C-alpha angles and dihedrals in degrees: 000000000000129000095268092049091051092051093043090052093052093047096039098055117110089243109046109233127203116226088255094053094047088048090056091051093048095039101248136101118273089242088061090057088053091051090050090051092050093046094242091120134013128224118258115247092259091052091044089055092052091049090048091052090050091049092048091050092048091051090048091050092049094049090048090052091050091053091047091049092052090048091053098044102027126233115317111231100165141349114286114262119233116251116245116238105244094184090072093070 
């Protein structure tokens, strides 16, 4: 997981985490998350695995939401057409 992927993960989660909060979840200091994002340091394999699990869960949640949205609104085939005002006749 490179620096851009780490930052994208943090910003792309359903709940937006600060570096400090993500650090607590992964088991490192928030400054370490910042160093990962800037490419100064790289996550250890165990931390990389946790981040990967979080990313997989976030992607799963997002795809589930998209399916639920389509189920509620139906498939979108074209943009909705504006209704004509019949009172103006």
